[in-house]
VMD Tcl script that draws the C-alpha trace (Angstrom):
set ca {
  {-10.88 -3.89 -7.87}
  {-7.67 -2.55 -8.05}
  {-5.89 -1.18 -4.65}
  {-5.56 2.65 -4.55}
  {-2.97 5.03 -3.56}
  {-4.16 7.93 -1.90}
  {-2.38 11.14 -2.84}
  {-3.59 13.04 0.24}
  {-1.61 10.50 2.49}
  {0.95 9.33 0.25}
  {4.09 11.44 1.11}
  {6.46 9.09 -1.14}
  {8.26 7.61 1.77}
  {9.90 10.93 2.17}
  {12.18 10.77 -0.91}
  {12.61 7.11 -1.06}
  {13.59 5.97 -4.69}
  {12.18 2.22 -4.05}
  {9.61 2.83 -1.08}
  {8.00 -0.52 0.38}
  {4.64 -0.42 -2.16}
  {7.03 -0.37 -5.38}
  {9.44 -2.93 -4.18}
  {6.29 -5.47 -2.63}
  {4.30 -5.29 -5.62}
  {4.72 -8.67 -7.66}
  {3.76 -7.39 -10.82}
  {5.39 -4.47 -10.88}
  {1.97 -2.16 -11.15}
  {3.45 0.64 -8.97}
  {5.39 3.18 -9.84}
  {6.60 6.75 -8.75}
  {5.36 10.10 -9.98}
  {8.98 11.93 -10.45}
  {6.94 15.35 -10.17}
  {4.56 14.84 -7.19}
  {7.39 11.85 -5.48}
  {4.10 10.36 -4.79}
  {3.74 6.30 -5.65}
  {0.73 5.35 -7.79}
  {-0.96 2.84 -9.62}
  {0.29 2.70 -13.46}
  {-1.44 -0.37 -14.40}
  {-4.88 -0.93 -12.35}
  {-6.34 -3.23 -15.20}
  {-3.27 -5.75 -14.25}
  {-3.81 -5.23 -10.06}
  {-5.10 -9.04 -8.97}
  {-5.58 -7.72 -5.05}
  {-2.77 -9.42 -4.15}
  {-2.06 -6.55 -0.92}
  {1.50 -6.87 -0.10}
  {1.52 -2.92 -0.76}
  {-1.46 -2.48 1.29}
  {0.18 -3.91 4.05}
  {3.66 -2.32 3.66}
  {2.54 1.16 3.63}
  {3.67 2.76 6.90}
  {1.35 5.97 6.00}
  {-1.59 3.53 5.07}
  {-2.19 5.49 2.25}
  {-3.25 2.37 0.09}
  {-6.82 1.50 -0.13}
  {-8.23 -1.63 -0.82}
  {-11.82 -1.69 -1.54}
  {-14.06 -4.76 -1.91}
  {-15.24 -5.99 -5.68}
  {-18.58 -4.88 -6.34}
  {-20.31 -8.43 -5.64}
  {-19.01 -7.58 -2.14}
  {-19.61 -3.70 -1.91}
  {-17.88 -2.28 -4.33}
  {-16.26 1.49 -3.37}
  {-18.55 1.55 -0.39}
  {-17.09 -0.86 1.36}
  {-13.04 -1.86 2.01}
  {-11.05 -3.70 4.21}
  {-7.69 -2.13 5.47}
  {-4.87 -3.35 7.78}
  {-3.67 -1.69 10.93}
  {-0.12 -2.66 11.92}
  {0.70 -1.35 15.18}
  {4.14 -0.19 16.49}
  {4.64 -4.12 18.14}
  {4.08 -5.54 14.82}
  {3.01 -8.62 16.17}
  {-0.46 -8.56 15.12}
  {-2.82 -6.94 12.15}
  {-6.02 -5.29 12.92}
  {-7.77 -5.38 10.09}
  {-10.51 -2.92 9.76}
  {-13.94 -4.21 7.48}
  {-16.31 -1.39 6.10}
  {-19.49 -3.12 4.74}
  {-21.72 -0.92 2.26}
  {-23.98 0.42 4.90}
  {-20.77 2.15 6.85}
  {-21.03 -0.70 9.70}
  {-17.14 -1.28 10.90}
  {-15.91 -4.65 12.17}
  {-12.43 -5.28 13.14}
  {-10.60 -8.66 13.17}
  {-7.12 -8.94 15.17}
  {-4.70 -11.79 13.73}
  {-1.36 -12.54 15.63}
  {1.03 -12.61 12.78}
  {4.62 -11.77 12.61}
  {5.65 -8.95 10.48}
  {9.00 -8.29 9.44}
  {10.54 -5.07 9.42}
  {10.64 -3.31 6.03}
  {13.26 -0.38 5.14}
  {11.63 2.54 3.73}
  {14.27 2.58 0.97}
  {16.26 -0.23 -0.42}
  {19.74 -0.07 -2.55}
  {19.69 -2.03 -5.59}
  {22.87 -4.28 -5.93}
  {24.28 -3.16 -8.78}
  {22.44 0.27 -9.33}
  {22.82 3.81 -8.63}
  {19.89 5.20 -6.94}
  {17.93 8.06 -9.33}
  {19.05 11.51 -8.63}
  {15.09 13.14 -8.71}
  {16.76 16.88 -7.85}
  {16.09 19.66 -10.35}
}
mol new
graphics top color blue
foreach p $ca { graphics top sphere $p radius 0.5 }
foreach p [lrange $ca 0 end-1] q [lrange $ca 1 end] { graphics top cylinder $p $q radius 0.2 }
display resetview
């Protein structure tokens, strides 16, 4: 089951040309809609649920639903990263709506909202 970028929550990282979700996707499957300035999964059939996009989204706009065998769309797993960035709280919701949280200590590196690509000029999306 691929990830889902919620267009009601995604803010396109406020005009960033290369938001973290796009840079972190190892398959280059996430792109930005130039009209809405929001990210979306262009090739959902190729997503293999590796989750760097989910963990790097500062708006928590990317949802991860568990596979059909584990609950399908009624069940989800979502990371919440606090400002201290020293742990991740994973929120699990099962098919009956029961929530559980798991706190895992980790070191999360800061991620720039936008990143210049060496040798390239950022795209100008102005009209």
